[in-house]
N, C-alpha and C positions, 0 to 999 in steps of 0.2 A: 829549367830555368825556361819560363817566361815573358810574356808581360799580359800587367792586365792594367785594369784602369781602376784606377781608386780617387774614393770620394775626399772633399773636402768640408768641414762642416764650420761654423765660428756660431757658441752658440752662448748665452749670459749664463756666470759660472753662481746656479743655482739650483737646492736639490731636485731630482728632480725632469731637467731637463733633459740629462741622457736618456734616462729611465722611458720619457715615456716621448723620445725616435726612437730607439732602440727599444721599443714596444711595438708602432708603426712596424721597422721598418719589418718584427716576424712576425702579422699584423696581417701585412702582403707578400709572405713565403722568403720575403731576403733573408738569406746568409749571409751571414764576415763572414769572408773571409782568413783579416786579417783586425784586426781593430789596433790605432794606437789615438791615449786623451793626455793632453798634456796640460795645465792652467798656464795661463795667462794673467792674474788676476782677478778681475771682470769677469774676463771671455774666457771660453777654452776651446781649447782646438781639437776636435774631435777625424782624426783625416782613419780609410774603413775602409776594404776590396772588399765589396762584395762581390755573390754570385752570380745575381745577374742586375747589372749597373742600369739595364732600362727603363727594372722598377725597381728602383731605388730614386732615381731621381723625379718618377714616376712619384714616386710618398712623399717625399721631397718637398717636391713643388705641392703636389695638395698641402704638408704643415708649412707652408712658404716661406722656409727656411733653404734660406740662400749656399750651392755651394758651390766649389771650385772642381773642377779637375784636368785627371791627369797620369799619363804612362809610369806607372815603374811595373821593374821585374820585378818576377817571385824563384828567388832563388831559392832548394832548397840546398842546405847548408849540414850538414853532415858531423850526430856532435863525437864531434871531438874538439883532441887541448888546439887552438891554433887560425880555426877553420875557418872565422869568418877573417881573422885580421889577412890569409889567404889571399880572397879574396879583395880585401879593399885592399892585399898590394899590388895585384893583376891587373886590378881600378885605377892604381894611380900611378902605373908603370908605362899605361896609355893616355893618360895625363885627360884622366877622363874626374870629373867630381862625383863626389857626396852628397848631394843636398841635403838629404839624412837620409833617415834609413828605421825597421824595428821593427820586430819578429815577432813568426805567432808558430806555435806547435800548426806542424803539417800533421792531416788527419784524411788526403790525397791514398788512396788507393796504393798500395805498394813504397809508401815512405816512408817505415819503420821506422816513425819517429821520428825522423829530424825534424831541424829546427826551417822555417818557411823567412827567411829574408825577404822586404819586403824591402827596394831598394832604390831608390828616385836621387839618376842617375842626371849632366843635365848633353849628354850623347847617345840615347837608346838606343841607336840602334849597334854606334861601338861596342857600346857596351859589350850586347850578343854578339858581336863576332870573336869578344877580343875572350865572355869565357869561357864559350865554348868553344872552345879554340883549346881552348888547356880542360878542357872535359875527359875525366879516360871517358877511351871508352868499353861500346858494353861488351862482357865478355859473351861471348854464341854461348853454346853446349857444344857435343859437339854432337853428331847427325848421328841417332839410329838403324839400324839395320834396320827392314821387315821384317821383320815372323817369317818364312818362309813355308808355303801352307804343303802339308801332306798329302 
């Protein structure tokens, strides 16, 4: 689990608008960690987590696209029944509200193809403490004795 900066933009809901923005981000060498697109008739809300937020904001400013930013949690969710529900229950038990959430496939090294949940909560620091407290400790392998020199 870690935090990241998410950018949100509202685009006119017409063919090519999203492709143009994504093309400009790609040209600026901005990789997207997660992406969600929702429509509301005339406009579409695009939320995304870039790997380089500074460059992404520069690209959007050059395109005259207004954006909002927010800190979000990035949580690895195992591919198991009820895993995301478990995260929601832990947050709810500590009176934390999930404003919204969306998912992406985690491509980070060591992720084993888990789902990466992007979660916007009302208290980021408290949510980190709650989820970290319930993480299983990482299993350490036993130390091997060095081979003795003959």
